[in-house]
C-alpha positions as CSV (number, residue, x, y, z in Angstrom):
1,M,-15.2,-1.7,-5.9
2,A,-13.1,-4.3,-4.3
3,A,-9.7,-3.7,-2.8
4,G,-8.3,-6.8,-5.0
5,R,-9.7,-5.3,-8.2
6,I,-7.6,-2.1,-7.8
7,C,-4.6,-3.0,-5.8
8,Q,-0.9,-3.5,-7.2
9,R,-0.5,-7.2,-7.7
10,Q,3.5,-6.9,-7.8
11,V,4.8,-6.2,-4.2
12,D,8.2,-5.6,-3.0
13,L,9.0,-8.0,-0.1
14,A,11.4,-7.9,2.9
15,E,12.3,-10.7,5.4
16,A,12.3,-10.0,9.1
17,E,15.9,-11.2,9.4
18,E,17.6,-9.2,7.0
19,S,19.4,-5.9,7.7
20,V,17.6,-2.9,7.2
21,Q,20.7,-1.7,5.2
22,V,19.6,-4.4,2.6
23,A,16.0,-3.5,2.9
24,A,16.8,0.1,2.2
25,Q,19.1,-0.6,-0.9
26,R,15.9,-2.8,-2.3
27,M,13.9,0.3,-1.9
28,R,16.1,2.4,-3.8
29,Q,16.7,-0.1,-6.4
30,R,13.0,-0.7,-7.1
31,M,12.2,2.7,-6.5
32,V,9.5,2.3,-3.8
33,G,9.0,3.5,-0.1
34,T,7.4,0.5,1.1
35,L,8.4,-3.3,1.8
36,V,5.9,-5.7,3.1
37,I,7.3,-8.4,5.3
38,V,5.9,-11.9,5.1
39,N,6.5,-15.3,6.8
40,Q,7.4,-18.6,5.2
41,D,3.5,-19.0,4.5
42,K,3.3,-15.6,2.7
43,E,1.4,-14.0,5.3
44,P,1.9,-10.3,6.0
45,I,3.7,-9.7,9.5
46,G,4.9,-6.4,9.0
47,I,5.4,-3.4,6.9
48,L,8.6,-1.4,6.6
49,T,8.5,2.3,5.1
50,D,11.1,4.8,4.2
51,R,9.8,6.8,6.9
52,D,10.3,3.8,9.5
53,L,14.0,3.8,8.3
54,V,14.3,7.5,9.0
55,I,12.7,7.6,12.4
56,R,13.6,4.2,13.7
57,V,17.1,3.7,12.5
58,L,18.8,6.9,11.4
59,A,17.3,9.4,14.1
60,E,18.2,6.8,16.8
61,G,21.7,6.4,15.2
62,K,21.4,2.6,14.9
63,D,23.8,0.7,12.7
64,T,22.2,-0.1,9.4
65,G,24.2,-3.3,9.0
66,E,23.3,-4.7,12.1
67,T,19.5,-3.4,12.6
68,R,17.2,-6.3,11.7
69,V,14.1,-5.3,9.8
70,G,12.0,-7.3,12.4
71,E,13.3,-4.6,14.9
72,V,11.9,-1.7,13.2
73,M,9.1,-2.7,11.0
74,T,5.3,-1.7,11.8
75,A,3.8,-4.7,13.5
76,P,1.3,-6.1,13.6
77,V,0.4,-5.0,10.1
78,R,-3.3,-4.4,9.1
79,T,-4.6,-5.9,6.1
80,V,-7.9,-6.2,4.1
81,F,-9.1,-9.0,2.0
82,E,-9.5,-8.9,-1.6
83,H,-13.2,-8.4,-1.5
84,T,-13.0,-5.6,1.0
85,P,-15.0,-2.7,-0.6
86,I,-12.8,0.3,-1.1
87,E,-14.9,2.4,1.3
88,I,-13.9,0.1,4.3
89,A,-10.3,-0.1,3.1
90,L,-10.3,3.8,3.3
91,S,-11.8,3.7,6.7
92,T,-9.3,1.2,7.9
93,M,-6.4,3.6,6.5
94,R,-8.1,6.5,8.3
95,S,-8.4,4.9,11.5
96,G,-4.7,4.0,11.6
97,A,-3.2,6.7,9.6
98,M,-2.0,4.5,7.0
99,R,-1.4,5.1,3.3
100,R,-1.0,1.4,2.4
101,L,-2.6,-1.8,3.3
102,P,-1.5,-5.3,2.1
103,V,-4.4,-7.1,0.5
104,V,-4.8,-10.7,1.3
105,N,-6.8,-13.8,0.0
106,K,-9.1,-16.0,1.9
107,D,-6.6,-18.1,3.4
108,G,-4.5,-14.6,4.8
109,K,-2.0,-15.0,2.0
110,L,-0.5,-11.7,0.4
111,V,-1.9,-11.0,-3.1
112,G,-1.2,-7.2,-3.4
113,I,-0.9,-4.0,-1.8
114,L,-3.6,-1.1,-1.8
115,S,-2.3,2.6,-1.5
116,L,-4.2,5.8,-1.0
117,D,-2.8,6.6,-4.7
118,D,-4.5,3.6,-6.0
119,I,-7.8,4.5,-4.5
120,M,-7.4,8.2,-5.6
121,L,-6.6,7.3,-9.5
122,F,-9.6,4.9,-9.4
123,L,-11.8,7.5,-8.0
124,A,-10.5,10.2,-10.4
125,E,-11.2,7.8,-13.6
126,E,-14.7,7.2,-12.4
127,Q,-15.2,10.7,-12.1
128,A,-13.9,11.6,-15.4
129,Q,-16.3,8.7,-17.2
130,I,-19.1,10.2,-15.0
131,G,-18.5,13.5,-16.5
132,S,-18.1,12.5,-20.0
133,L,-21.5,10.5,-19.7
134,L,-23.1,13.7,-18.3
135,E,-21.9,16.0,-20.8
136,E,-22.9,13.6,-23.9
137,E,-26.4,13.4,-22.1
138,S,-26.6,17.0,-21.6
139,P,-28.8,19.1,-24.3
140,R,-26.9,20.8,-26.9
141,A,-27.8,24.3,-25.9
142,Y,-26.0,23.6,-22.4
143,R,-22.9,22.2,-23.8
144,K,-19.7,24.3,-23.8
145,I,-18.8,25.5,-27.5
């Protein structure tokens, strides 16, 4: 299964020059914990998480109205292509201790975001389908009554 098939296509964005206060308000309004920062060509250049805001802004006592997203975002951001198998995406997440990866097309433009939750839901659905198939194919004597 490819990352592009199970990623979320609606991605919440931020600009590097906007204040972290505006970014945090967007996170609250949209009920998300991650914003992807893109350049003018829609290529991902960073990622901002609620954890970044806590550790890099609040814990350091920075002014949320004056601090820019570009100052505290995680950059450079690691990405995967739409055609990247989820096994490779998982390996990328594991190697960088990340829970989310922007998904890009062959031109490097953002097309979605893949989360560990997306992968887990996909795998759970796959396992449920396999379980149903096995149950249907089991001899009647072995089925639960």
